[in-house]
KOLDREN-405515 format. One record per atom (N, C-alpha, C): residue in one letter; x, y, z. Coordinates in steps of 0.05 Angstrom, whole numbers, plus 32768, in hexadecimal, padded with zeros to 4 digits. Each point is the difference from the previous one (the first is absolute). Layout:
BEGIN
AXYZ ...
***
This chain:
BEGIN
M85F9898788D6 M7FFD7FE37FFE M7FF57FF5801B K800A800A8016 K7FF77FF6801A K7FE280058004 Q7FF780187FF8 Q7FE380078003 Q7FF07FEE7FED S800B7FFA7FE8 S7FF17FEF7FED S7FFD7FE4800C L80157FF6800D L7FFF7FE5800C L7FEC7FFF8017 E800080168010 E7FED80008016 E7FE380007FF6 K7FFB800E7FE9 K7FE57FFF7FF5 K7FFA7FE57FF4 T80157FF37FF6 T7FFC7FE67FF2 T7FF97FEA8013 A800D7FFE8017 A7FFB7FEB8013 A8000800B801C P7FE98008800B P7FFF800C801A P80057FEB8016 G8002800A8019 G80037FED8016 G801B7FF48003 G8015800D7FF4 G801B7FF68002 G80057FE77FEF L7FEF7FFB7FEC L80047FE97FEF L801080067FE7 A800780197FFB A800E80067FE7 A801C7FF48000 A800E80028017 A801C7FF58001 A80017FE27FFA P7FF07FEF800E P80027FE47FFA P7FF77FF97FE3 A7FEC800F7FF6 A7FF77FFA7FE5 A801580087FEC V800D80168004 V801680087FED V80177FED8002 A80077FF78018 A80167FEC8003 A7FF97FE67FF2 L7FE77FF78002 L7FF87FE87FF2 L800180047FE2 G7FF880187FF7 G800180067FE3 G801D80007FF6 I8012800B8010 I801D80007FF8 I800A7FE37FFE A7FF97FF08014 A80097FE47FFF A7FF47FF17FE8 L7FE680067FFA L7FF37FF37FEA L800D80097FE5 G800880197FFE G800E800A7FE9 G801B7FF27FFC G800F7FFD8016 G80197FF27FFE G7FFD7FE37FF8 F7FED7FF3800C F7FFB7FE47FF9 F7FF77FFD7FE3 F7FF080137FF7 F7FF780007FE4 F801880017FED D801380138005 D801780027FF0 D80127FE78002 G80047FF68018 G80117FE88003 G7FF47FE87FF2 I7FE67FFB8003 I7FF47FE97FF4 I7FFF80037FE1 L7FF780177FF7 L7FFC80037FE3 L801B80047FF1 L80118013800A L801880077FF1 L80187FEE8006 H80027FF7801A H80177FEF8007 H7FFB7FE27FFA Q7FE77FF78004 Q7FFB7FE37FFE Q7FF27FF87FE7 I7FEA800E7FF8 I7FF17FF77FE9 I800D800A7FE6 L8002801A7FFC L800C800B7FE8 L801E7FFE8001 Q800C80038018 Q801C7FFE8004 Q801080157FEF W7FF680198001 W800C80157FF1 W8018800C800F H80007FFE801A H8017800A800F H80017FF4801C H80178002800D H80037FFB801C H8002801C800E L80008000801A L80018019800F L801980107FF9 L80177FF27FFD L801A800E7FFB L800B7FFA7FE4 S7FEE7FFD7FED S80097FF97FE5 S801180167FF3 G7FFD80198009 G800F80167FF4 G801C8001800B L80067FF18015 L801B8000800C L800E7FE67FF7 D801180027FEC D800A7FE77FF3 D801E7FFD8004 S800B800B8016 S801D7FFD8005 S80057FF08018 G80187FF48001 G80087FF18018 G7FEE7FE88005 R7FFB7FFB801A R7FF07FE98008 R7FE380027FF6 L7FF680187FFA L7FE580037FF8 L7FFB7FF67FE4 S80167FFA7FF1 S7FFC7FF47FE5 S7FF87FE38002 D80027FF48018 D7FF87FE58005 D7FE17FFF8005 V7FF27FF07FF0 V7FE37FFF8002 V7FF77FF7801C R80117FF1800E R7FF97FF7801B R7FFE80188013 M801180147FFD M7FFE80188010 M7FE780107FFA Q7FF980007FE6 Q7FE8800E7FF8 Q7FE77FF3800D I80007FE58000 I7FE97FF2800C I7FFF8005801E L80188001800D L80018007801D L7FF4801C8005 A800780137FEF A7FF5801B8003 A7FE280007FFD D7FF57FF17FED D7FE37FFD7FFD D7FF47FF6801A G800D7FEB800C G7FF57FF58019 G800080148017 L801580108002 L800180158015 L7FEB80157FFB F7FFC80067FE7 F7FEA80147FF8 F7FE57FF6800A H7FFA7FE67FFB H7FE77FF58009 H7FFE7FFF801E A80177FFB800D A80008000801E A7FF8801B800B V800A80157FF4 V7FF8801B8009 V7FE280057FFB L7FF67FF67FEA L7FE380037FFB L7FEF7FF18014 Y800A7FE98009 Y7FF17FF18015 Y7FFF8010801A V8016800E8007 V800080118018 V7FEC80167FFD I7FFF800D7FE9 I7FED80167FFB I7FE37FF58002 A7FFB7FE97FF3 A7FE67FF48001 A7FF87FF9801C A80127FF4800F A7FFA7FF8801B A7FF980198011 G801080167FFD G7FFA8018800F G7FE4800B7FF9 G7FF980007FE6 G7FE680097FF8 G7FE97FEF800C L80047FE68000 L7FEB7FEE800B L7FFD8004801E V80178004800E V7FFE8004801D V7FF2801A8006 L800780157FF2 L7FF2801A8004 L7FE37FFE7FFA L7FF97FF27FEB L7FE47FFD7FF9 L7FF07FF18016 L800D7FEC800B L7FF47FF18016 L7FFC80118019 R801480108006 R7FFE80118018 R7FEB80157FFD R7FFA80087FE8 R7FED80167FFC R7FE57FF57FF5 R7FFB7FE78006 R7FE87FF37FF6 R7FE6800C800A S8002800F8016 S7FE8800D800B S7FF580157FED S8011800A7FEE S7FF780147FED S7FF47FF57FE7 L80007FE57FFD L7FF77FF47FE7 L7FE280007FFC A7FF180068015 A7FE37FFE7FFD A7FF4801A7FF5 A800F80157FFD A7FF580197FF6 A7FF77FFD7FE3 P7FE9800C7FF9 P7FF67FFE7FE4 P8014800B7FEC G80047FF27FEA G801180097FEB G801E7FFB8004 T80077FF48018 T801C7FFD8006 T800D7FEB7FEE G7FF17FEB7FF8 G800C7FEC7FEE G8009800B7FE6 R7FF080117FF4 R8008800D7FE7 R801880128004 Q8000800E8017 Q801680128005 Q801B7FF18005 I7FFE7FE8800C I80187FF08004 I800B7FF77FE5 L7FEF7FF77FEE L80097FF87FE6 L800C80177FF1 A7FF480188004 A800B80187FF3 A801D8006800A S80047FFE801A S801A8004800B S80147FEB7FF7 A7FF77FE77FFD A80117FEB7FF6 A800980067FE3 L7FED800B7FF0 L800780077FE5 L801680167FFF I7FFD80138013 I801480158002 I801B7FF48008 G80017FEE8012 G80197FF38008 G800B7FF07FE8 F7FEF7FF27FF2 F80097FF07FE8 F800D80137FEC G7FF380167FFA G800B80137FED G8019800E800A L80008006801B L8018800C800C L80187FEF7FFD W7FFD7FE68004 W80167FED7FFD W800C80027FE4 H7FEF80007FEB H800A80007FE5 H800C801B7FF8 C7FF68016800C C800D801A7FFB C801B8001800D L80037FF78018 L801A8001800E L80137FED7FF2 D7FF77FE87FF8 D80117FED7FF3 D800B800C7FE5 A7FEE800D7FF1 A8009800C7FE7 A801580168004 V7FFA80128013 V801280178004 V801B7FF7800C L7FFE7FF08015 L80197FF8800E L800F7FE97FF2 S7FF27FEA7FFB S800D7FE87FF5 S800780037FE3 H7FEE800C7FF0 H800580017FE3 H801280187FF8 W7FFB8017800B W800C80197FF5 W8015800C8012 I7FFF7FFE801A I8015800B8011 I80167FEC8006 L7FF87FE9800B L80147FEC8007 L80077FEE7FE8 G7FEE7FFC7FEE G80057FF07FE8 G80057FE28006 I7FF47FF68015 I80057FE48007 I7FF17FEC7FEE H7FEC80097FF3 H7FF27FF07FEB H7FEE80117FF0 R7FF67FF67FEA R7FEC800D7FF0 R7FE97FEB7FFD I7FE980097FF7 I7FE97FEE7FFE I80077FE97FED R800A80067FE9 R80087FEB7FEC R801D80057FF8 M80117FEF800C M801D80047FFC M80097FFA7FE3 D7FF27FEF7FF2 D80087FF87FE5 D7FF580127FEA S7FF280168008 S7FF480127FED S801480147FF5 E7FFD80077FE6 E801180157FF5 E7FF7801C8009 T7FE78002800A T7FF58019800A T7FF57FFC801D P80127FFC8013 P7FF67FFA801C P7FF08017800C L800680197FF8 L7FF28016800B L7FE27FFF7FF9 V7FF97FF67FE9 V7FE47FFE7FF8 V7FF17FED8013 W800C7FE98005 W7FF47FED8013 W7FFE800C801C D8015800E8008 D7FFF800D801B D7FE980148002 L7FFD80107FEB L7FEB80158000 L7FE47FF47FFF V7FFC7FEB7FF0 V7FE67FF37FFF V7FF97FF4801B W80137FF2800D W7FFB7FF4801A W7FFA80168015 F801080157FFF F7FFC80178013 F7FE4800C7FFC A7FF880047FE7 A7FE6800D7FFB A7FE97FEE8008 V80017FE77FF8 V7FE97FEE8005 V7FFE7FF7801D F80157FF4800A F7FFF7FF4801B F800880138016 G800D80177FF9 G800880138014 G7FEC80178002 V800180127FEC V7FEE80178000 V7FE37FF87FFD G7FFB7FEC7FEF G7FE57FF77FFB G7FF37FF58019 A800F7FEE800E A7FF57FF48018 A7FFB80158016 M801380128004 M7FFC80158014 M7FE880127FFA A7FFD80077FE6 A7FE980107FF8 A7FE67FF28005 A80007FE67FFA A7FE87FF08005 A7FF97FFE801E G80157FFE8010 G7FFB7FFF801D G7FF5801B800B L800B80167FF7 L7FF7801A8008 L7FE380057FF7 W7FFA7FF87FE7 W7FE580037FF6 W7FEC7FEF8010 L80077FE78005 L7FEF7FEE800F L7FFB800B801D G8015800A800C G7FFE800A801B G7FEF80198003 R7FFD80107FEB R7FF180198001 R7FE37FFC7FF7 R7FF97FE87FF7 R7FE47FFC7FF8 R7FEE80008019 P7FE8800A7FFD P7FED7FFF8017 P7FFC7FE48009 G80007FFC801B G7FFC7FE6800B G7FE37FF67FFD S7FFD7FE67FFE S7FE67FF47FFE S7FF87FF6801B P7FE680028008 P7FF87FF7801A P80057FE28005 G800A7FF98017 G80057FE58008 G80187FF37FF5 G8011800F7FF1 G80187FF47FF4 G801780008014 S80017FED8012 S80167FFF8014 S80177FF07FF4 A80157FFD8011 A80187FF27FF8 A7FFF7FE38004 R7FE87FF58005 R7FFE7FE38004 R80097FF07FE8 A7FFD800B7FE8 A80097FF37FE8 A801B800B7FF7 G8004801A8002 G8018800D7FF6 G80197FF7800D A80018000801B A80187FF9800F A80087FE27FFC P7FED7FED8002 P80077FE47FFB P80097FFC7FE3 T7FF4800E7FED T80087FFD7FE4 T801D80097FFC L80078017800B L801B800A7FFD L80147FED800E A7FF97FF88018 A80127FED800F A80047FE67FF0 A7FEA7FF67FF4 A80027FE77FF1 A801180047FE7 L7FFE80177FF2 L801080057FE9 L801E80008007 V8007800D8016 V801C80018008 V800A7FE48008 L7FF07FF1800E L80087FE58008 L80047FEE7FE8 V7FEE80017FED V80027FF07FE8 V801980087FF0 A8004801B7FFD A801780097FF1 A801A7FF8800E G80018002801B G80177FF7800E G80067FE37FFD T7FEB7FEF7FFF T80037FE47FFC T800B7FFA7FE4 L7FF6800E7FEC L800A7FFC7FE4 L801D80097FFE A80088015800F A801B80097FFF A80147FEB800B L7FF67FED8010 L80117FEB800A L80057FEA7FEC M7FEF7FFF7FEB M80027FEA7FED M801680057FEC P800B7FEA7FF5 P801480037FEA P7FF2800A7FE7 P801080087FEC P7FF480097FE7 P7FED7FEC7FF5 F7FEB800A7FF2 F7FEB7FEF7FF7 F80087FEF7FE9 V7FF47FE87FFF V80087FEC7FEC V7FF580067FE5 G80117FFE7FEC G7FF880027FE4 G80017FE57FF3 A7FF27FFD7FEA A7FFF7FE67FF3 A80177FFD7FEC D800A7FE67FFE D80137FF97FEB D801980118000 T800B80078017 T801880108001 T80147FF18012 A801980067FFB A80157FF58011 A7FFE800B801C T80097FF18013 T80008009801C T801B800C8007 L80008018800A L8018800E8007 L80047FFD801E V80187FF78008 V80067FFB801C V801980118008 V7FFD80108015 V80168010800B V80077FF4801A F80197FF78003 F80097FF48019 F800D80158012 R7FFD7FFC801A R800A80138013 R801F7FFF8001 P800D80168009 P801D80008003 P800A7FE98011 G80167FF47FF8 G800B7FE98010 G7FF87FE57FF5 T7FED7FFF7FEE T7FF87FE67FF4 T80147FF97FEA T800C7FE88003 T80147FF77FEC T7FF27FF67FE7 P800E80007FE9 P7FF47FF57FE8 P7FF67FE38004 A800F7FF0800F A7FF87FE48005 A7FE67FFF8010 Q7FFD80118014 Q7FE880018010 Q7FE880097FEF A800580147FEF A7FEB800A7FEE A7FF67FEA7FED M80137FF27FF4 M7FF87FEB7FED M7FF27FE9800F S80097FFA8018 S7FF27FEC8010 S7FE380078005 A7FFB801A8005 A7FE580098004 A7FF07FFE7FE6 V800C80077FEA V7FF27FFE7FE6 V7FF97FE37FFA L80127FED8005 L7FFB7FE47FFC L7FEA7FF58013 A8001800A8019 A7FEC7FF78013 A7FE480087FF8 A7FFE80167FF1 A7FE680097FF6 A7FFA7FF47FE4 D80107FED7FF7 D7FFC7FF37FE6 D800380147FE9 G801180148004 G800480157FEC G80177FFA7FEE R8001800F7FE9 R80167FFE7FED R800B801B7FFB L801A80038004 L800D801A7FFD L800380077FE2 V7FF780187FF9 V800280097FE4 V8011801A7FFE W8005800D8016 W800E801A7FFF W800B8007801B A8017800D8001 A800A800A801A A801180187FFB D800380118015 D801180177FFE D801D7FF88008 N801380127FFC N801C7FF98005 N80067FFC801E T7FEE80088012 T80057FFC801C T7FF47FE6800A D7FF27FF17FEF D7FF27FE88008 D7FED80058017 S7FF380178000 S7FEC80068015 S7FE580067FF4 V7FFE80047FE6 V7FE680057FF2 V7FFD7FEB7FEA F7FEC7FEF8003 F7FFC7FEA7FED F7FE580037FF2 A7FFE7FF87FE7 A7FE77FFC7FF3 A7FFD7FE27FFC I7FEA7FF48009 I7FFD7FE48000 I7FE47FF97FF4 E7FFE7FE77FF7 E7FE67FF67FF8 E7FF67FEC8015 L7FE780038009 L7FF57FEE8014 L7FE87FF17FF3 P7FFD7FE78008 P7FE97FF17FF6 P7FE6800A800B P7FEA7FFC7FF4 P7FE68009800A P7FFB7FF5801C G7FF780128012 G7FF97FF8801B G80187FFD8013 A801880077FF6 A80187FFD8011 A7FFF80148017 S80097FF88018 S800080118017 S801980128000 R7FFB801A8007 R801680138002 R800E7FFF801C M7FF47FF28013 M800B8000801B M801C7FF48001 A80067FED7FEE A801B7FF57FFF A801580157FF9 L7FF880137FEF L801280167FF8 L800580128018 Y7FEA8007800F Y800480128017 Y80107FF28016 R7FFC7FE68004 R800F7FF18014 R801E7FFF7FF8 G800580017FE6 G801B7FFF7FF6 G800E801B7FFF G7FF380158009 G800D801A8001 G7FF580157FEE A7FE97FFA7FF2 A7FF580147FEE A7FF58018800F L800680177FF6 L7FF58019800B L7FE780087FF2 L7FFE7FFB7FE6 L7FE980077FEF L7FFC7FEA7FEB V7FE87FF87FFD V7FF87FED7FEA V7FEA800D7FF1 S800480067FE7 S7FED800F7FF0 S7FFA7FF27FE6 D7FE77FFD7FF9 D7FF77FF57FE6 D7FF780157FED T8003801A8007 T7FF780157FEE T801680097FEE I7FFA80017FE6 I801480077FEC I800A801D8003 G7FF08010800E G8008801C8004 G80198004800F L80077FEC8012 L801880048010 L80197FFF7FEF A7FFF7FF27FE9 A801780007FEE A8006801C7FF6 G7FEB80107FFA G8004801B7FF9 G800B80118017 C7FF67FF98018 C800A800E8018 C801E7FFC8003 L80097FE87FFA L801D7FFA8003 L8011800D7FEB D7FF480097FEA D800F800C7FEB D80118018800A W7FF6800E8014 W800E8018800A W80197FF78010 F80017FE78008 F80177FF78011 F80157FF17FEF E7FFF80047FE6 E80157FF47FEF E801A800F8004 R80117FF68012 R8019800D8006 R80167FEB7FFD P801980097FFE P80167FEC7FFF P7FFF7FEF8019 G80017FE77FFD G80007FEE8017 G7FE47FF48005 I7FEB800C7FF6 I7FE67FF48004 I7FF07FFD7FE6 S800E80007FEA S7FF27FFE7FE6 S7FF77FE37FFC A7FED7FFD7FED A7FF47FE67FFC A80147FEE7FF1 R7FFD7FE68004 R80107FEC7FF2 R7FF07FE67FFF A80097FEE7FEF A7FF47FE67FFF A800D7FEF8017 P7FF17FEF800D P800B7FF08015 P80157FED7FF7 T80167FFD800F T80157FEE7FF8 T80017FE78011 L7FF480018018 L7FFF7FE88011 L7FE37FF88005 P7FF67FED7FF3 P7FE47FF98004 P7FFB7FF2801B L80157FF6800D L7FFC7FF28019 L8014800B8014 P7FFA8000801A P801380078014 P80157FEB8003 P80188006800A P80167FEC8002 P7FF87FE7800D E7FF080028017 E7FFA7FE8800F E7FEC7FED7FF2 T7FF2800A7FEB T7FED7FEF7FF2 T80097FF97FE4 A8017800C7FF7 A80097FFB7FE4 A80097FE37FFD 
***
């Protein structure tokens, strides 16, 4: 593997390119699987104790992204320090090839360690055949991406093809993916808004935040920390965050994500107090 990487990106550029590919792979999973499709959280397979609380799961996702930012920052710094090697013909294609190898390496490691050895999550937690989803993801985004990177890196170089386009393109992809990873789950149309309040937020404080956002409570869990509310068109979510919200999601997929956390003490119920005590 080391010799293959050296052939893929000469001039010491393999390491930063692979690091950026790993970061990009992690961001891809976090954005697509955690935020858009919401098929799992990082620790969805660990459903005992405090980890059965969706707030702890969201915290684990945040720490996961923080680690990816460190990896991405390291790759960008190394790429900047070795910029003198970027002018060599064909280096841009070789950098992209190494990034593909890193992208695939991330998915292979995630499948083997996270899915099958540690069991901290599966690709699709609500599937009756989770192994099928794991294997498809492993084959397409893991083995497939690594094979594409190795094939691209071994192709004969074309004259004048330097890294002037390849390196900035890779850096831009990682920066855009990192920015998207900071965003809350994407908004869906005509769905209730799910609000998860951080620990220590009282039911009265939570309802005050809902009312400040002109919302109407339609559902709550037994801990009064997870609410489903209806918001008028154009309503601002900032009042919810100021009132202690940890997550505000308009995607219906999160309701399926919460299905795995149906435990005694956090099961769904209809709201019994439409107003906090101080506003009743």
